[in-house]
C-alpha positions, 0 to 999 in steps of 0.5 A: 834442439840446437847445441845438443848432440844427436842421440845414439841410434837404437837400431844397429846398421843393416848386416853386411856380408863379411866377405864383401869389400867396403869400398871400390876395388882397384886391381883386386885390392879392397879400399875401405871407407873410413868409419864415421866419427863416433856420436858424442855420449855426453850432453852439455858444453864440454866433455866429461873429465874421465874416459867413457869406458872402464879403465881399472878393475877393482882389486880381487881377493882370490879367497873371496871372489864372490865379493866381486861386483860387476861393472853393469847390471841390466834388467827388464820385464813386462807385466800388465800395463807396464814395461820395466827397465832397470840398470846399475852401472859403475860411475866414471870416477870408480871406473878410473880408480879401480873401485867397486860399484857402491850401488846395488840393484835387485829386481824380483817377482814374487807370486804368479799371474795377476797375483804377482808383485814385482819389487825393484830395490836399489841401494847406495853404500855410504862413500866413506864406509868400508865395504860399502858395496856389501852394505848396499847388496845386503840392504837389497837382499833383506828388503827383498826377503821381507817383501817376498814373504808378505807379497800376497798381503801387499797385493791385497793392500795395493788392490784395495788402495789401503795407503795408510796400511802400506805406509805404516807397514813399509815404514817399519820394514824399511827401518828394520832393514836399515837398522841391521846395517846401523847395528854394525857401525852405529850410523847409516851405511846405505840408503834404500829406495824401492818400487812395488809394481803389481802384475794385475793390469787392472791395478794401476797403483805404483808405490815408492818407499825408502830412505836416503838420497836419490830421486823420483821423477815422472815424465808426462806429456814430454815434461819432467816433474820431480815427485820425490816425496817430502819427509813427513812432518807428522806421524801416521794418521789415525786409523792407519793400521798394519795389515801385513805380518812382516815378522817385525817386533814392536818398537822399543819401550821408553826405557830401552836403549835408543837406536842410532839416528835413522834416515827419514822415511819417504813414501808415495802411492799414486795411480799411473796414467797411460803414457806416463814414465815413472823413474826412480834413481840413485843420486848418481843420476838424480843430481845431473837430472836436477842440475843439467837441463840438457840431460832432462831434455835429452831423456825427455825426448828419448823416453816420450816415444810410444814404446819403451826402449830395449835394454841396450837403448835404455843402458845407452840413455842412462849412461849419457854423461855430464861433466862434473857428475861421475858417481855410480848410476842406478835407475829403474823406469816404468813405461805405462801402456 
């Protein structure tokens, strides 16, 4: 559409013989044709404030190099009827200031064959909390361990469509995971968002759950819809029961000390349709998607194609910048065949 920059090409140019000249040869001298100007990597009327590439590295402790967080993490897979793409990248502001990425991403498969379950977990450490990147990584690791231990029963509930069972069990599982983080500081130190994706091609149920800021979107017929579930106003309906043995103790009694305030739990279970694209993301991408129509249009065009983009193409799409939005971005998108 008018006013939008051309999308970055997904396919590289045809390879050339490195020994061949790139222009006319006069008196044995190769004249090189100047390269075309780079394609803009942003949408909107003005370029972003920060440079498009990393500038400063986070400070490193020589005795604790395992704490270093890479600038970008990229993952992908294909199971059953869907193709998954996921990425977590440091925001422009953190790249400029030499700060660590506060977003964490975990993509894991538990089980094999049609009994397998894929978990996508992403977390964002609180901006003012010390060690925010560690809190985010721990949240992903702990939720991954719990889901992995119970993946067989989770798959059974997904196949049977036991929405109440899933909601009740995953609520408690999320509370315990984030409760470990709250115990150290007395307040929430990370938000957590997860997708459960069964490998069985006959099971089209996709489950989102978590707590904290971020977004859940669906692209259908070229149009984006914000499907972030509202915070429930009532308790679990009668008849819901926990079918997963998550190893979680029952909630404390009325005379036990109350835990610190919890982030509201969010849950959504839905049947995917062929051609749908489901995307879960942290606030770093949610905010510009909601605030900048040209970004929604750009990604809508790019992702409405029949096939999912490759890893490099998905990374280029997610890092498309918008002036005024410079936080970390983490996103997972699921293309339904």
